C-alpha positions as CSV (number, residue, x, y, z in Angstrom):
1,M,21.6,-9.3,10.1
2,P,18.4,-9.9,12.3
3,L,15.9,-7.3,12.9
4,V,15.5,-5.2,16.0
5,K,12.4,-6.6,18.0
6,G,11.3,-3.3,19.3
7,K,8.5,-0.6,18.8
8,S,10.2,2.7,19.0
9,P,10.6,4.9,15.9
10,K,14.4,4.4,16.1
11,S,13.9,0.5,16.1
12,I,11.6,1.0,13.2
13,G,14.1,3.2,11.3
14,K,16.9,0.9,11.9
15,N,14.9,-2.1,10.6
16,I,13.9,-0.1,7.5
17,K,17.7,0.6,6.9
18,T,18.6,-3.0,7.4
19,E,15.8,-4.3,4.8
20,L,16.8,-1.6,2.3
21,A,20.7,-2.8,2.7
22,A,19.4,-6.3,2.1
23,G,18.0,-5.1,-1.4
24,R,14.4,-5.1,-0.7
25,P,12.1,-2.5,-2.3
26,K,11.1,0.6,0.0
27,A,7.7,-0.4,0.3
28,Q,8.3,-3.9,1.2
29,A,11.1,-2.7,3.7
30,V,8.6,-0.5,5.6
31,A,6.0,-3.2,5.7
32,I,8.4,-5.7,7.1
33,A,9.6,-3.2,9.8
34,L,6.1,-2.1,10.7
35,N,5.2,-5.8,11.1
36,T,7.8,-6.4,13.4
37,A,6.9,-3.3,15.4
38,R,3.4,-4.6,15.8
39,Q,4.7,-8.1,16.7
40,A,6.6,-6.4,19.6
41,G,3.4,-4.7,20.7
42,A,3.4,-1.3,18.8
43,K,-0.1,-0.2,18.4
44,I,0.3,0.6,14.8
45,P,-2.9,0.2,12.7
46,K,-2.8,-2.2,9.9
47,P,-3.1,-0.5,6.4
48,Q,-6.7,-0.1,5.0
49,K,-7.5,-1.9,1.9
50,S,-7.9,0.2,-1.1
51,R,-11.3,0.2,-2.7
52,K,-11.0,0.0,-6.3
53,K,-13.6,1.9,-8.3
54,P,-15.2,0.1,-11.3
55,V,-14.0,1.7,-14.7
56,S,-17.2,3.1,-16.3
57,N,-17.7,2.3,-19.8
58,N,-19.4,5.2,-21.7
59,L,-19.7,3.0,-24.9
60,G,-22.9,1.3,-23.4
61,Q,-24.2,4.8,-22.5
62,M,-23.6,6.1,-25.9
63,M,-25.2,3.1,-27.7
64,N,-28.5,3.4,-25.7
65,N,-28.7,7.2,-26.2
66,P,-28.8,8.2,-30.0
67,Q,-28.5,11.9,-29.1
68,M,-24.9,11.0,-27.7
69,M,-24.0,9.5,-31.2
70,K,-24.8,12.4,-33.4
71,G,-21.9,14.6,-32.4
72,R,-19.6,11.8,-33.2
């Protein structure tokens, strides 16, 4: 079934239900429905890219600081 080309919350919800019925994961169904609404002219902001924090490695700090190694 084709998706509804609309920008109202009702058409977005209907598109989500259609995609879920087609067997798509929930997050993907929402993304597809919102993209369809954006193409129809809805002013929905695109999701911001998440910024991954670097994993801190305490091993390097412990090796450079002998006092931290005493308790281990």
